[in-house]
C-alpha positions as CSV (number, residue, x, y, z in Angstrom):
1,M,0.0,0.0,-0.2
2,A,1.2,3.7,-0.6
3,W,3.2,5.0,2.4
4,N,0.5,7.9,3.1
5,E,-2.5,5.2,2.9
6,P,-4.7,4.6,6.2
7,G,-2.5,1.9,7.9
8,G,1.0,2.8,6.2
9,N,2.1,4.2,9.5
10,N,3.2,7.8,7.5
11,K,6.4,6.4,6.3
12,D,8.2,8.4,4.0
13,P,10.5,6.7,1.5
14,W,12.9,9.5,1.3
15,G,13.5,9.3,5.4
16,G,11.4,12.3,5.9
17,G,9.7,10.3,9.1
18,N,6.4,11.5,10.6
19,R,5.9,14.8,9.2
20,N,3.0,16.6,8.7
21,N,1.4,15.1,5.7
22,D,0.0,18.3,4.6
23,G,4.0,19.9,3.6
24,P,6.0,19.4,0.9
25,P,9.1,17.1,1.2
26,D,12.0,18.8,2.5
27,L,14.3,19.7,0.0
28,D,17.8,19.5,1.8
29,E,16.6,16.5,2.9
30,L,16.5,15.4,-0.7
31,L,19.7,16.5,-1.6
32,R,22.0,15.0,1.4
33,K,20.0,11.7,0.9
34,M,21.4,11.6,-2.8
35,Q,25.1,12.8,-1.7
36,Q,24.9,10.0,0.7
37,K,24.2,7.8,-2.3
38,L,27.0,9.0,-4.5
39,N,29.3,8.8,-1.7
40,G,28.6,5.3,-0.9
41,L,28.7,4.4,-4.7
42,F,32.5,5.9,-5.2
43,G,33.5,4.9,-1.9
44,G,33.4,7.8,-0.1
45,K,32.1,8.0,3.7
46,P,28.0,8.2,4.4
47,S,27.5,11.6,5.9
48,G,24.8,12.0,8.3
49,P,23.7,13.3,11.8
50,E,26.7,11.4,13.0
51,D,28.8,13.5,11.9
52,G,28.7,15.7,14.8
53,R,26.8,18.4,12.8
54,P,23.0,18.3,12.5
55,G,22.1,17.9,8.7
56,G,25.8,17.8,7.8
57,G,27.9,16.0,5.2
58,S,31.5,15.7,3.8
59,F,32.6,17.8,0.4
60,P,31.5,16.3,-2.8
61,W,34.6,15.1,-3.9
62,S,33.3,12.8,-6.6
63,L,31.2,14.9,-8.0
64,V,34.0,17.5,-8.5
65,L,36.4,14.7,-10.1
66,I,33.8,13.9,-12.5
67,V,33.7,17.2,-13.8
68,L,37.7,17.7,-13.4
69,A,37.7,14.6,-15.8
70,V,35.2,15.8,-18.3
71,V,36.9,18.9,-18.7
72,Y,39.9,17.1,-19.2
73,G,38.6,15.1,-21.6
74,L,37.2,18.4,-23.7
75,W,40.2,20.1,-22.9
76,G,42.5,17.9,-25.1
77,F,40.6,18.1,-28.5
78,Y,42.3,20.7,-31.0
79,Q,41.7,20.8,-34.6
80,V,44.1,21.5,-37.6
81,D,43.1,23.2,-40.9
82,A,43.5,22.0,-44.2
83,N,46.7,24.3,-44.6
84,E,48.2,23.7,-41.1
85,S,50.3,20.6,-39.9
86,A,50.7,20.1,-35.9
87,V,54.1,19.2,-34.4
88,V,53.2,17.2,-31.2
89,L,55.6,16.5,-28.3
90,R,55.1,14.3,-25.7
91,L,56.7,15.2,-22.1
92,G,59.2,17.3,-24.4
93,K,59.8,14.6,-26.8
94,Y,58.6,14.7,-30.6
95,H,55.9,12.3,-30.6
96,S,54.1,12.8,-34.3
97,T,53.1,15.5,-37.0
98,E,49.2,15.4,-37.2
99,N,47.8,16.5,-40.7
100,S,44.4,18.5,-40.7
101,G,41.5,17.1,-39.0
102,L,40.0,16.8,-35.2
103,H,43.1,15.4,-32.8
104,W,43.3,14.5,-29.3
105,N,46.0,14.7,-27.0
106,P,46.4,14.7,-23.1
107,P,46.7,18.1,-21.8
108,L,49.4,19.2,-20.0
109,M,51.5,16.1,-21.1
110,D,52.0,17.0,-24.8
111,N,52.9,20.0,-26.3
112,V,51.1,20.6,-30.1
113,T,52.5,23.6,-32.5
114,K,50.9,24.1,-35.5
115,V,52.4,26.0,-38.6
116,N,50.7,27.0,-41.8
117,M,52.3,24.9,-44.4
118,T,51.0,26.9,-47.5
119,E,51.6,30.6,-46.7
120,V,53.9,32.2,-49.1
121,R,55.9,34.7,-46.9
122,T,58.5,37.1,-47.9
123,E,62.0,37.8,-46.1
124,R,64.1,41.0,-47.4
125,T,67.7,42.1,-47.3
126,T,69.9,44.7,-48.0
127,G,73.3,45.7,-48.3
128,Q,76.4,47.2,-49.3
129,M,78.3,44.3,-51.1
130,L,82.0,43.6,-53.1
131,T,81.7,42.6,-56.7
132,E,84.7,40.9,-58.2
133,D,86.2,44.0,-60.0
134,A,86.4,45.6,-56.6
135,S,83.4,47.9,-56.9
136,I,80.8,48.3,-54.3
137,V,77.1,48.1,-54.8
138,D,73.9,48.5,-52.9
139,V,71.8,45.4,-53.1
140,V,68.2,45.2,-52.5
141,L,67.0,41.5,-52.3
142,Q,63.5,39.3,-51.8
143,V,63.0,36.0,-50.9
144,Q,59.8,34.2,-51.1
145,W,59.4,30.9,-49.4
146,H,57.2,28.7,-47.8
147,I,57.5,25.4,-45.0
148,N,57.4,22.1,-46.4
149,D,58.8,20.1,-43.2
150,A,56.9,21.1,-40.0
151,E,59.0,18.8,-37.4
152,S,62.5,20.5,-39.2
153,F,60.9,23.8,-39.0
154,V,60.0,23.8,-35.5
155,L,62.7,21.5,-33.8
156,R,65.9,21.2,-35.8
157,V,66.4,25.1,-35.8
158,R,66.6,27.1,-32.8
159,D,65.5,30.5,-35.3
160,P,64.3,29.5,-38.6
161,L,63.8,33.0,-39.5
162,K,67.4,34.6,-38.6
163,S,69.0,31.2,-40.3
164,L,67.2,32.3,-43.4
165,Q,68.4,35.7,-43.1
166,E,72.0,35.0,-42.6
167,A,71.7,32.3,-45.1
168,T,70.2,34.9,-47.8
169,D,73.0,37.4,-46.8
170,S,75.8,34.5,-47.1
171,A,74.6,33.4,-50.3
172,L,74.2,36.7,-52.0
173,R,77.4,37.8,-50.7
174,H,78.9,34.9,-52.5
175,I,77.2,35.1,-55.6
176,V,77.7,39.2,-55.9
177,G,81.3,38.4,-55.1
178,S,81.7,36.6,-58.1
179,Q,80.1,39.2,-60.8
180,T,81.3,42.6,-62.2
181,L,79.9,45.6,-61.2
182,N,77.9,45.7,-64.6
183,G,76.6,42.4,-64.3
184,V,75.2,42.9,-61.0
185,I,73.4,46.0,-62.5
186,S,72.3,45.4,-65.4
187,Q,73.6,42.3,-67.6
188,N,73.2,39.3,-65.2
189,R,70.8,40.5,-62.7
190,T,68.4,37.5,-63.7
191,Q,71.8,35.1,-63.4
192,V,72.6,36.4,-59.9
193,S,68.7,35.7,-58.8
194,A,69.1,32.1,-60.1
195,D,72.4,31.5,-58.4
196,T,71.5,33.0,-55.1
197,Q,68.4,30.8,-55.2
198,V,70.2,27.8,-55.7
199,R,73.1,28.4,-53.3
200,L,70.3,29.7,-50.4
201,Q,68.4,26.4,-50.9
202,E,71.6,24.5,-50.3
203,Y,72.3,26.4,-47.1
204,L,68.9,26.0,-45.9
205,D,68.5,22.2,-46.5
206,L,72.1,21.7,-45.3
207,Y,71.0,23.5,-41.7
208,Q,67.8,21.1,-41.8
209,T,65.2,24.4,-41.7
210,G,62.6,22.8,-43.3
211,I,62.2,26.0,-45.6
212,R,61.3,25.6,-49.5
213,V,62.4,29.0,-51.5
214,D,60.3,30.0,-54.1
215,V,61.6,32.8,-55.9
216,V,64.4,35.0,-55.5
217,N,64.2,38.3,-57.1
218,L,67.1,40.8,-57.3
219,T,64.7,44.1,-57.0
220,D,67.5,47.0,-56.7
221,A,70.8,47.1,-57.4
222,K,72.9,50.6,-57.9
223,A,75.9,52.2,-57.0
224,P,76.4,53.7,-53.5
225,R,75.2,57.3,-53.0
226,E,78.4,58.7,-52.8
227,V,79.5,57.6,-56.7
228,Q,75.8,57.5,-57.9
229,D,76.6,60.6,-60.4
230,A,79.3,59.6,-61.9
231,F,78.0,56.3,-62.4
232,D,74.8,57.7,-64.1
233,D,77.1,59.1,-66.4
234,V,78.6,55.8,-67.2
235,V,75.4,54.2,-67.5
236,R,74.0,56.8,-69.9
237,A,77.3,57.2,-71.9
238,R,76.9,53.1,-72.1
239,E,73.3,53.6,-73.5
240,D,74.3,55.9,-75.9
241,E,76.8,53.3,-77.0
242,V,74.1,50.8,-77.4
243,R,71.9,53.4,-79.2
244,L,74.6,54.4,-81.7
245,Q,75.2,50.7,-82.5
246,N,71.5,49.7,-82.8
247,E,71.4,52.7,-85.3
248,A,74.4,51.9,-87.4
249,Q,73.0,48.0,-87.7
250,A,69.5,49.3,-88.7
251,Y,71.4,51.7,-91.3
252,S,73.8,48.5,-92.2
253,N,70.5,46.5,-92.6
254,Q,68.6,48.9,-94.6
255,V,71.8,49.6,-97.3
256,I,73.0,46.1,-97.6
257,P,70.1,44.4,-98.8
258,V,69.6,47.6,-101.2
259,A,73.1,46.9,-102.4
260,R,72.8,43.7,-102.8
261,G,69.9,43.8,-105.1
262,Q,71.4,46.8,-107.1
263,A,74.1,44.5,-107.7
264,Q,72.1,41.1,-108.3
265,R,70.1,43.5,-111.3
266,M,73.3,44.4,-112.7
267,I,74.6,41.0,-113.0
268,E,71.3,40.0,-114.7
269,E,71.3,42.9,-116.9
270,A,74.9,41.9,-117.6
271,E,73.8,38.5,-118.4
272,A,71.0,39.7,-120.3
273,Y,73.1,41.5,-122.6
274,K,75.6,39.2,-122.7
275,A,72.7,36.6,-124.2
276,R,71.6,39.3,-126.4
277,V,74.9,39.9,-128.0
278,V,75.8,36.1,-128.3
279,E,72.4,35.3,-129.7
280,S,72.7,38.5,-132.3
281,A,76.2,37.5,-133.4
282,R,74.7,34.0,-134.5
283,G,72.1,35.3,-136.3
284,E,74.4,37.8,-138.0
285,A,76.5,34.9,-138.7
286,A,73.5,32.7,-139.8
287,R,72.7,35.6,-142.3
288,F,75.7,36.2,-143.6
289,T,76.7,32.4,-144.5
290,A,72.7,32.5,-146.1
291,L,73.8,35.3,-148.1
292,L,76.8,34.2,-149.3
293,A,75.1,31.1,-150.9
294,E,72.7,33.7,-152.5
295,F,75.8,36.2,-153.5
296,Q,77.5,33.1,-154.8
297,Q,74.3,32.3,-157.4
298,A,73.7,35.9,-158.6
299,P,76.1,38.4,-157.8
300,A,75.0,41.7,-159.1
301,V,71.4,41.0,-157.7
302,T,72.8,40.2,-154.1
303,R,75.0,43.1,-154.3
304,E,72.2,45.6,-155.3
305,R,70.1,44.4,-152.5
306,M,72.7,44.7,-150.4
307,Y,73.4,48.5,-151.4
308,L,69.8,49.1,-150.8
309,D,69.4,47.2,-147.5
310,A,72.0,49.5,-146.0
311,V,70.3,52.6,-147.8
312,Q,67.4,52.0,-146.4
313,E,69.1,51.5,-142.6
314,V,71.0,54.8,-142.9
315,M,67.5,56.9,-144.3
316,T,65.6,55.4,-141.7
317,N,68.0,56.3,-138.7
318,T,68.4,60.3,-140.0
319,S,66.0,62.8,-139.8
320,K,68.1,65.1,-142.9
321,V,68.2,63.7,-146.5
322,M,70.4,65.4,-149.0
323,V,69.7,64.6,-152.8
324,D,72.3,65.3,-155.4
325,V,71.3,65.4,-159.0
326,E,73.6,63.8,-160.9
327,G,75.7,66.1,-163.6
328,G,74.4,69.2,-161.6
329,N,76.3,71.3,-159.0
330,N,73.2,72.0,-156.7
331,M,71.9,69.9,-153.7
332,M,68.8,69.6,-152.5
333,Y,68.2,69.6,-148.5
334,L,64.9,67.7,-147.0
335,P,64.0,68.3,-143.2
336,L,62.6,65.1,-142.5
337,D,62.0,66.0,-139.0
338,K,60.1,69.7,-139.6
339,L,58.1,68.1,-142.3
340,A,56.9,65.4,-139.9
341,E,56.0,67.9,-137.5
342,G,54.6,70.1,-139.9
343,S,52.5,67.2,-141.2
344,A,51.1,66.7,-137.5
345,S,49.8,69.9,-137.1
346,S,48.4,69.8,-140.9
347,A,46.8,66.8,-140.9
348,A,43.2,68.6,-140.6
349,Q,44.2,70.3,-143.6
350,R,45.8,67.4,-145.5
351,Q,42.5,65.9,-144.8
352,Q,40.5,68.6,-146.6
353,I,42.7,69.1,-149.9
354,S,41.3,67.1,-152.8
355,P,43.5,64.5,-154.7
356,Q,43.4,67.0,-157.7
357,V,45.3,69.8,-156.1
358,I,48.2,66.8,-154.8
359,D,48.5,65.7,-158.2
360,E,49.2,69.3,-159.0
361,I,51.8,70.1,-156.2
362,S,53.5,66.9,-157.3
363,Q,53.3,68.0,-161.2
364,R,54.7,71.5,-160.1
365,V,57.5,70.0,-158.2
366,I,58.7,67.4,-160.7
367,N,58.8,70.1,-163.5
368,Q,60.9,72.3,-161.1
369,L,63.1,69.5,-160.6
370,R,63.3,68.6,-164.4
371,T,64.0,72.8,-164.9
372,E,67.0,72.5,-162.4
373,V,68.3,69.5,-164.3
374,N,68.0,70.7,-167.7
375,N,70.0,74.0,-166.7
376,N,72.8,72.3,-164.7
377,R,73.6,70.4,-168.1
378,R,73.6,73.4,-170.2
379,N,75.6,75.2,-167.7
380,R,78.1,72.1,-168.5
381,E,77.9,72.2,-172.0
382,V,78.3,75.5,-171.6
383,R,81.9,75.5,-169.8
């Protein structure tokens, strides 16, 4: 039956004893009962009124231990990002290197150091250095690097950044010392950067720094400020030299092809003239051979024909004709060039002259010539 029913002797299951049934249960009593049960569960000494204090009890150490255990367990969890690596030291000794993800380590026993493995960092160094030709040059160098070995970066070297800076200075001074001033400043700047990167990486690998060099840039290289003006004059003179050489080369590139073209044209013209003369000579020889055969068959006719051809060739190339009448002293001069010009200007007029007029003029000219011939003959006879 229920404890509060008639005949149940009013026994309170929470140990309340005989109390007024109308009042609520005592909350302090309930908490005390629970504490006693927990102490008994974890081996503690039950507490009660016999402790000498009414309603007193011992401190809840078990509950504190549970809370501490939970806090300790949660404290050991840590997150490693995708671009990080975690170096774990257990009791001061290297234990492992953890990659990205959620991990747990015993707190106060392990020391976790996270390093960013993908971040590209820049180290800059400057200084005055001595070149191979005993000149001083001001150099500014930038080194871009990242971490490729987390364990070496954290444990192998006490101060990786300082080691990087000192290794950069050493490598740069070695490379600059093997170059001339002009090479460092202008001609071999790219080669200086490449050689410095190779030597710097060798130093870093030897020191086991865990650093990988990505790019080395020689951002600035110039003479010291005290001699900068004189060096600028030298640079301008060198630039003028290069400019004049380029202009001369451009002029040479312009003139030489033209000269070669003219020479080739003259050679081709000479070859053409040679071919023309040779072929003309061969034609003349063949024509003379054929003419000889004709001359042997009919000498008189051939001689007359040759005479007429020669006269025609001569008359064709001249603009003046001299007419000599046999037996007379007068000579007629015909300016063919003037007649040709007059014929061109009076072409329209000749088109309008009838054939009868032309015949009449021709007859008059012939009669005049005959009259002059007859007069010349008479004069000869009289003499």
